[in-house]
ROMARZA-996258 format. One record per residue: residue in three letters; x, y, z of N, C-alpha, C in turn. Coordinates in steps of 0.2 Angstrom, whole numbers, plus 5000, padded with zeros to 4 digits. Layout:
<atoms>
ALAXYZXYZXYZ ...
</atoms>
This chain:
<atoms>
UNK539853345078539653315072538953325071 UNK538653355066537953375065537653315061 UNK537053285064536753235061536053255058 UNK535953225052535253235049534953165047 UNK534353155049534153085047533553095042 UNK533453045038532953055033532452985033 UNK531853005033531252955034530752975028 UNK530752935023530352955017530052885014 UNK529752905008529452855004529752854998 UNK530352884997530652894990530952824988 UNK531152774992531452714990532152734987 UNK532452684983533152684981533152664973 UNK532652664970532652644963532752714959 UNK532452764962532452834958532952874961 UNK533252934957533752974959533553024965 UNK532853024967532653084971533053084978 UNK533153024981533453024988534153054987 UNK534553024982535253044980535253124979 UNK534753154976534753224975534753264981 UNK534253234986534153264992534853264996 UNK535153204997535853204999536353254996 UNK536353254990536853294987536753364989 UNK536153394990536053464992536353464999 UNK536153425003536453425010537153425011 UNK537453385007538153375007538553425004 UNK538253464999538653514995538553584999 UNK538153585004538053645008538653675011 UNK539153635012539853665016539753655023 UNK539153625026539153625033539253555035 UNK539453505031539653445033539253405037 UNK538653395036538253355041538253285039 UNK538253245044538153165043537453155042 UNK537353125036536653105034536553035034 UNK535953015038535852945040535152925037 UNK535052875033534452855031534052815037 UNK533652845040533252815046532752755043 UNK532352775038531952735034531752765028 UNK531952745022531752785016531352735011 UNK530952685014530552645010529852635013 UNK529652685016528952685019528452675014 UNK528052625015527552605010526852645011 UNK526452655006525752675006525652745010 UNK526152785010526152835014525952825022 UNK526152775025525952755031526252795037 UNK525952845039526252895044526352865050 UNK525852815052525952775058526652735058 UNK526852705053527452675053528052725053 UNK528052775050528552825051528652855058 UNK528052865061528052885068528352825073 UNK528152765071528452705075529252705075 UNK529452715069530152715067530552765071 UNK530252825070530652885073530552885080 UNK529952865083529952865090530452815093 UNK530552755090530952715093531752725092 UNK531852775088532552785086532752845090 UNK532352895092532552955095532952945101 UNK532952895106533352895111534152875109 UNK534252855103534952835101535252895098 UNK534952945096535253005093535453055098 UNK535953095096536253145101535753215100 UNK535853255106535453315105535653355099 UNK535153395097535353425090535253395084 UNK535153335084535053295078534353325075 UNK534353325068533853355064533553295060 UNK532853285061532553225058532053255052 UNK532153235047531753255041531253195040 UNK530653205041530153155040529653175034 UNK529753155028529353175022528953125020 UNK528353115024527853075022527253115023 UNK526853115017526153155017525553115020 UNK525053155022524453125023524053115017 UNK523753065015523353065008522653085010 UNK522453135007521853165008521353145002 UNK520853115004520353075000519753124998 UNK519753185000519253224997518553215001 UNK518553165005517853145009517753205014 UNK517153205016516853245022517353235028 UNK517453175029517853165035518553195035 UNK518953195030519553225029519553295029 UNK519053325026518953395026518853425033 UNK518453385037518353405044518953405048 UNK519453365046520053365050520553425048 UNK520353465043520753515041521453495039 UNK521553445036522253425034522453465028 UNK523053495028523253535023524053515021 UNK524053475015524753455014525253505011 UNK525053565011525453625009525853655015 UNK525653625021525853655027526453615030 UNK526953645032527553605034527753625041 UNK527953585046528053605053528753585055 UNK528953625061529653615064529553615071 UNK529753575075529753575082530353545085 UNK530553565091531053535095530753495100 UNK530953425100530653375105531253335108 UNK531353335114531853295117532553315115 UNK532653385114533253415112533453395105 UNK532953375101533153355094532553385090 UNK532753405083532253435079531853385075 UNK531253405073530853365069530553415064 UNK530653395057530253435052529853385048 UNK529253405047528753355044528153395041 UNK527753365037527153405034526653395040 UNK526153435039525653435045525153375044 UNK525453315047525153255045524953215051 UNK525053245057524753205063525453165066 UNK526053175064526553135066526753155073 UNK526753215075526953235082526553205087 UNK525953195087525553165092525553095091 UNK525753065085525752995085526452965088 UNK526953015088527552995092527452995099 UNK527053045102526953055109526153085110 UNK525753045112525053065113525053135118 UNK525453135122525453195126525953255124 UNK526053255117526553305114526253375116 UNK526653415118526453485120527053535119 UNK527553515114528053565113527853615108 UNK528153675108528053725103528153705096 UNK527653715092527653705085527653755080 UNK528153755075528053815070527953795064 UNK527553835060527453825053527953855048 UNK528353815044528853845040528653895034 UNK528953945033528853995028529153965022 UNK528853965016529153955009528753995004 UNK529054004999528754044993528754004987 UNK528154004983528153964977527853894977 UNK527353884974527053814973527553764971 UNK528053784967528453734964528853704969 UNK529053734975529353704980528953654984 UNK528353654983527953604986527953534983 UNK528153534977528153474973528753424976 UNK529353444977529853404980530053444986 UNK529653444991529653484997530253465002 UNK530453395001530953375005531553415003 UNK531753414997532353454995532253524995 UNK531653554993531653624992531453664999 UNK531153625003530853665009531253635015 UNK531253565016531553535022532253545023 UNK532553535017533353535017533553615019 UNK533153665016533353735017533253745025 UNK532753725028532653725035533153695039 UNK533353635037533853595041534553635040 UNK534653665035535353695035535253765039 UNK534753795039534653855043534753835050 UNK534553775053534653755060535353735061 UNK535653705056536353685056536753745058 UNK536553805055536953865057536853895063 UNK536353865067536153895074535853955073 UNK535353965068535054025067534354015070 UNK533954065072533354065075532854035071 UNK532353995074531853965071531354025068 UNK531254075072530754135070530954165064 UNK531554155061531754185055531454145049 UNK531254075050531054045045530354005046 UNK530054025052529453995054529054035058 UNK528354015059527954055063527554015068 UNK527554025075527253985080526553975078 UNK526353915079525653895077525353845082 UNK524753845084524453795088523953755083 UNK523853775077523353745073523653695068 UNK523753635071524053575067523653515068 UNK523753475063523353415064523653365069 UNK523153335074523353295079523053225078 UNK523453175077523153105076523453065082 UNK523053015083523152965089523252895087 UNK523752855090523652785089523152755093 UNK522952695090522452655094522852625101 UNK522652635106522952615112522752545115 UNK523252505117523052445121522552455126 UNK522052415128521652415134521452355137 UNK521152365143520852305146520152305146 UNK519952235145519152225145519052165148 UNK518852165155518852115159519452085161 UNK519552015159520151985160520551975154 UNK520452025150520852025143521252085142 UNK521852085140522252145138522252145130 UNK521952195127521852195120522352245117 UNK522652215112523152265108523052245100 UNK523452275096523552265089524152275086 UNK524352245081524952255077524952325075 UNK525552355075525652425072526152425068 UNK526552375067527152375062527452305061 UNK527552295054527852235053528652245049 UNK529152215053529752235050529952185045 UNK530552195042530752145036530852075037 UNK530852065044530951995046530251955046 UNK529751995046529051975047528851975054 UNK529152005058528952005065528452055066 UNK527852045070527352085071527352125077 UNK527552185077527652225083526852255085 UNK526752245091526052265094526152325098 UNK525552355100525552425103525552405111 UNK525652345113525652325120526452335123 UNK526552385127527152395130527352345136 UNK527952335137528152305143527852335149 UNK527852395150527552425156526752415157 UNK526452415151525752395151525652325153 UNK526052275150525952205152526152195159 UNK526552225162526752215169526252245174 UNK525952305171525452335175524852285176 UNK524652265170523952225170524052155171 UNK524552125168524652055169525052035175 UNK525652065175526052055181526351985181 UNK526251945187526551885187526051835186 UNK525451855185524851805184524951765178 UNK524551705178524651665172524251695166 UNK524351685160524051715154524051665148 UNK523651685144523651635137523551685131 UNK523951675126523851715120523751655114 UNK523151665112522951615106523051645100 UNK523451615095523651635089523451575084 UNK523351585077523251535073523651485073 UNK523551425076523951365076524451365082 UNK524351405087524751415092524451445099 UNK524651425104524451445111525051455115 UNK525151515117525751545120525551565127 UNK525951545132525851565139526551585143 UNK527051605138527651625141527851685137 UNK528251725140528651775136529351755136 UNK529551755130530251725129530751785128 UNK531351775130531951825130532251825123 UNK532351775119532651775113532251725108 UNK532351735101532051695097532251615097 UNK532951615100533151545100532951495105 UNK532551525109532251485115531651425112 UNK531451445106530951395103531251365097 UNK530951315095531151265089531051305083 UNK531451295078531351325071530651325069 UNK530451385066529751385064529151395069 UNK529351395075528951395081528751465082 UNK528051495083527951555085528051565093 UNK528251635094528351655100528251725101 UNK528151755108528151825109528751845114 UNK528951905112529451935117529452005116 UNK529752035122529752115122530452135117 UNK530352165112530852185108531352245111 UNK531752265107532252315110531952385110 UNK531252395108530952465109530452455115 UNK530452395118529952385123529252365121 UNK529152345115528452325113528452245113 UNK527852225114527752155114527752135106 UNK528152085104528252065098528051995096 UNK527651975091527451905089527951895083 UNK528351835084528951815080528851745079 UNK529251715075529351645073530051635072 UNK530351585076531151575075531251555068 UNK531651595064531851575058531351585052 UNK530751615054530251625049529851685050 UNK529451705045529051765045528451745049 UNK528351785055527651775059527151795055 UNK527251855051526751885047526451835042 UNK526851805038526651755033526251695036 UNK526551675042526251615046525551625048 UNK525451685051524851705055524351745052 UNK524451785047524051825044523751805038 UNK523151815036522851785030523151815024 UNK523251765019523551775012523151835008 UNK522551845009522151885005522051955010 UNK522551965014522452025018522552085014 UNK522952085009523052145004523452195008 UNK523252265006523552315009523352335015 UNK522852295018522552305024522852265030 UNK523252295035523552255040523152265047 UNK522852215049522452225055522452165059 UNK523052165063523152105068523052125075 UNK522452085077522252095084522552045089 UNK522752065095523052015099522752025106 UNK522451965108522151965115522551915120 UNK522651955126523051915131522551895136 UNK522351835137521851815143522251805149 UNK522151835155522551825160522051805166 UNK522351765171522051735176522251755183 UNK521851765188521951785195522151715199 
</atoms>
């Protein structure tokens, strides 16, 4: 069975997502189409990268991931210096699965050490750029489903945009991290991995100070604390997560006027 996943900002109110699926399903190749996440907000490529990175281990070899999130270019000098070009679309094979995406920094956000061959997709006509998921990505995916060569639809390139996540780091007796994703339950997922925590903190005592709470234990489940109580645990992706049993940790711990800017810093103080 061939699997194609969709990660987009199209949402479900408009017909665009259904049109994409119709083109895939009417191809005669009978792919299984899975919505990985089709409600990405504010063109947040980092969120798309987090979702895809965490999902890759659960999909079989040969899966094709279509990630249709553009980088918003603001015409500033900084953006121009990054050589961001929203008309360029890329395809690569990573961990035996295919990823098709705009030239938006996604590949190095998934893996800071990414070094797989990357190809730029051919396409003709600016009209295809408007609905590129349907008119460019779907065509490329169907080409791959037929086991045809990448070189027939794309050219090898080393000139693609590389973006990198803010990494957790140690400063004295502090492990510093930040929130990188908030799920629909209001759980705040940080960039501190289980491996980093064990390496830095290990079995030493530690303290996490949150608004209205001081935490010195990593819990295994949400149910280990009382209803409405904040906690931290390592989630199924292996990241340290700030949660609240039965409530939204984001609503409890983040300022109400935070608006579209999400900047949740986490400090873990540890003791010898």
